[in-house]
C-alpha positions in Angstrom: -27.6 -23.2 -12.3 -29.2 -21.6 -15.1 -31.2 -19.4 -13.0 -28.3 -18.4 -11.2 -26.4 -17.5 -14.0 -29.1 -15.4 -15.6 -29.7 -13.4 -12.2 -25.9 -12.6 -12.0 -25.9 -11.5 -15.5 -28.9 -9.4 -14.9 -27.8 -8.0 -11.8 -24.2 -8.3 -11.5 -23.8 -5.7 -8.5 -25.8 -4.8 -5.3 -26.4 -1.5 -7.2 -27.9 -3.1 -10.2 -30.1 -5.3 -7.9 -31.3 -2.3 -5.8 -32.9 -0.9 -8.8 -35.0 -4.3 -9.6 -38.7 -3.9 -9.1 -40.8 -6.9 -7.0 -42.2 -8.1 -10.4 -38.8 -8.5 -12.2 -37.6 -10.2 -9.2 -40.4 -12.8 -9.1 -39.9 -12.9 -13.0 -36.4 -14.2 -12.8 -37.1 -16.5 -9.6 -40.2 -18.0 -11.3 -40.1 -21.8 -10.8 -37.7 -21.8 -7.6 -40.3 -21.5 -4.8 -39.8 -19.6 -1.8 -40.9 -16.2 -3.4 -39.9 -14.3 -0.1 -36.4 -15.1 -0.9 -36.3 -13.1 -4.2 -38.0 -10.0 -2.5 -35.8 -10.2 0.3 -32.7 -10.0 -2.1 -34.0 -7.1 -3.5 -34.5 -5.6 -0.1 -31.1 -6.5 1.0 -29.6 -5.1 -2.0 -31.4 -1.7 -1.2 -30.1 -1.8 2.4 -26.5 -2.6 1.4 -26.2 0.3 -1.0 -28.3 2.7 1.3 -26.5 1.7 4.4 -23.4 -0.1 3.8 -21.6 1.8 0.8 -22.7 -0.8 -1.6 -20.4 -3.5 0.3 -21.9 -6.7 2.1 -21.2 -6.4 5.7 -18.9 -9.0 6.8 -19.8 -9.4 10.7 -22.9 -11.6 12.0 -24.9 -9.0 13.9 -24.9 -6.7 10.9 -26.0 -9.4 8.5 -28.6 -10.4 10.8 -30.5 -6.9 10.7 -30.6 -7.5 7.1 -34.1 -8.7 5.7 -34.8 -12.6 5.6 -31.4 -13.2 7.0 -31.4 -15.6 10.0 -28.6 -17.3 12.1 -28.1 -20.3 9.6 -28.0 -17.9 6.8 -25.9 -15.3 8.2 -23.2 -18.2 9.1 -23.6 -19.6 5.8 -22.6 -16.3 4.0 -19.5 -15.5 6.3 -18.3 -18.9 5.5 -19.2 -19.5 1.8 -18.4 -15.7 0.6 -15.6 -14.9 3.1 -14.4 -18.3 4.4 -14.7 -17.1 8.0 -14.0 -20.3 10.3 -17.3 -20.7 11.6 -20.1 -23.7 11.7 -23.3 -23.9 10.4 -25.5 -26.9 9.8 -28.0 -27.7 7.0 -29.9 -30.7 6.4 -27.0 -32.3 4.8 -24.5 -31.5 7.6 -26.9 -33.0 10.3 -27.1 -36.2 8.3 -23.5 -36.9 8.2 -23.1 -36.2 11.9 -26.1 -38.2 12.8 -24.7 -41.0 10.4 -21.1 -41.2 11.3 -21.6 -40.7 15.1 -24.4 -42.9 15.3 -26.3 -40.2 17.2 -30.2 -40.9 17.5 -32.3 -38.9 15.2 -33.9 -36.6 18.2 -30.4 -35.1 19.0 -30.9 -31.5 19.3 -29.7 -29.0 16.9 -27.3 -27.4 19.9 -25.5 -30.6 20.3 -25.3 -31.4 16.5 -23.6 -27.7 16.3 -21.6 -28.7 18.9 -20.2 -31.8 17.2 -19.8 -29.8 14.0 -17.8 -27.1 16.2 -15.4 -29.9 17.2 -14.9 -31.2 13.5 -14.2 -28.1 12.3 -10.5 -27.6 10.8 -7.9 -25.0 11.5 -8.1 -23.7 7.9 -10.7 -23.2 4.8 -13.9 -23.9 6.6 -15.8 -23.1 3.2 -14.0 -26.4 1.6 -15.1 -28.3 4.6 -18.7 -27.3 4.6 -18.9 -28.2 0.7 -17.2 -31.4 1.3 -19.8 -32.6 4.3 -22.6 -31.5 2.1 -21.0 -33.3 -0.9 -20.7 -36.3 1.2 -24.3 -36.2 2.3 -25.6 -36.0 -1.4 -23.3 -38.2 -3.2 -22.2 -40.9 -0.5 -24.6 -41.4 1.9 -27.8 -43.5 1.0 -30.9 -41.2 0.4 -32.8 -42.9 3.2 -30.8 -43.7 6.5 -32.4 -45.9 9.0 -33.4 -44.1 12.0 -32.4 -40.5 10.6 -35.5 -39.4 9.1 -36.0 -36.0 7.5 -36.5 -33.0 9.6 -39.7 -31.8 7.5 -41.8 -33.7 5.2 -43.5 -31.4 2.6 -47.1 -32.0 1.6 -47.7 -33.1 -2.0 -47.8 -30.2 -4.6 -50.6 -31.1 -6.9 -53.9 -29.7 -5.2 -52.2 -27.8 -2.7 -52.5 -24.2 -1.6 -48.8 -23.8 -2.7 -49.6 -25.0 -6.1 -52.6 -21.9 -6.0 -49.7 -19.4 -4.6 -47.3 -20.3 -7.2 -50.0 -19.7 -10.1 -50.7 -16.3 -8.3 -47.2 -15.4 -8.3 -46.5 -16.6 -12.1 -49.4 -14.4 -13.3 -48.1 -11.6 -11.1 -44.6 -11.7 -12.4 -45.9 -10.9 -16.0 -49.0 -8.5 -15.0 -49.7 -6.1 -12.3 -52.9 -7.4 -11.1 -55.1 -10.5 -11.5 -58.5 -11.5 -10.4 -59.4 -14.2 -7.7 -61.7 -15.8 -10.5 -59.0 -16.0 -13.0 -56.9 -17.9 -10.9 -59.6 -20.1 -9.8 -60.7 -20.9 -13.4 -57.0 -21.6 -14.6 -56.3 -23.8 -11.4 -59.7 -25.7 -11.3 -60.0 -24.6 -7.7 -62.6 -22.6 -5.8 -62.4 -19.0 -5.3 -62.2 -19.7 -1.4 -59.3 -21.9 -2.1 -57.6 -18.9 -4.2 -58.6 -16.3 -1.8 -56.9 -18.7 1.0 -53.7 -18.6 -0.9 -53.9 -15.1 -1.7 -54.3 -14.3 2.0 -51.1 -16.3 2.8 -49.3 -14.4 0.4 -50.5 -11.1 1.9 -49.5 -12.1 5.4 -46.0 -12.3 4.1 -46.4 -9.0 2.4 -45.9 -10.1 -1.0 -49.2 -9.4 -2.6 -52.2 -6.9 -1.3 -55.7 -8.2 -1.9 -58.4 -5.5 -3.0 -61.8 -6.5 -3.5 -61.6 -9.6 -5.7 -58.4 -8.9 -6.9 -54.7 -9.5 -6.3 -51.7 -7.4 -6.9 -47.9 -7.2 -5.6 -47.0 -5.1 -2.9 -44.9 -2.4 -4.7 -41.0 -2.5 -3.7 -39.4 0.2 -1.8 -42.3 0.9 0.4 -44.6 2.6 -2.8 -47.7 0.6 -4.1 -48.5 0.7 -7.6 -50.8 3.1 -9.0 -54.3 1.3 -10.1 -54.2 -0.4 -13.8 
């Protein structure tokens, strides 16, 4: 919540967010993980201002054309922002449906979505989805027998994700950082750091030049060398 409030205070409208640099976005997002989401928000803001008159589109096909928005997110936006009568199934809603209808854990996403559509009330899809999510997190047991989580994340300590996080943390405060510096601060080998940096480069978050890592400049421009 504090991260959300600080973000909205700093960038209260699409027009303001469209002017944010990648470094500013990552600094504000620091600690939340999934750094592509921060950069995609900046790119979405630019597209909304440039192509849609500063107003977020309210149809799914147009939302799907924006950076980082897929089927689930497009529906979630329409439900939670505009209260459209749609269904969308996240991990919490999946747990509720599997548990309440005693469905096997291997039930496919399409079948779960079909059940969710039959349950959808005639009005206020937004509150219905809030209720399902709250019911899952506040009422259902954390672990339901026979309903394993869809994904299990590996430990953070000692992982490439930890190195990626350190790279992003550094680049949110400075324009570039040496592979050797990250290796020293994390106690990992330079080859490990390079692997983490290369994964960020594949996501178009950073650019590798010799033994240095720097952010890919926003709006298609690359930074001048420091």
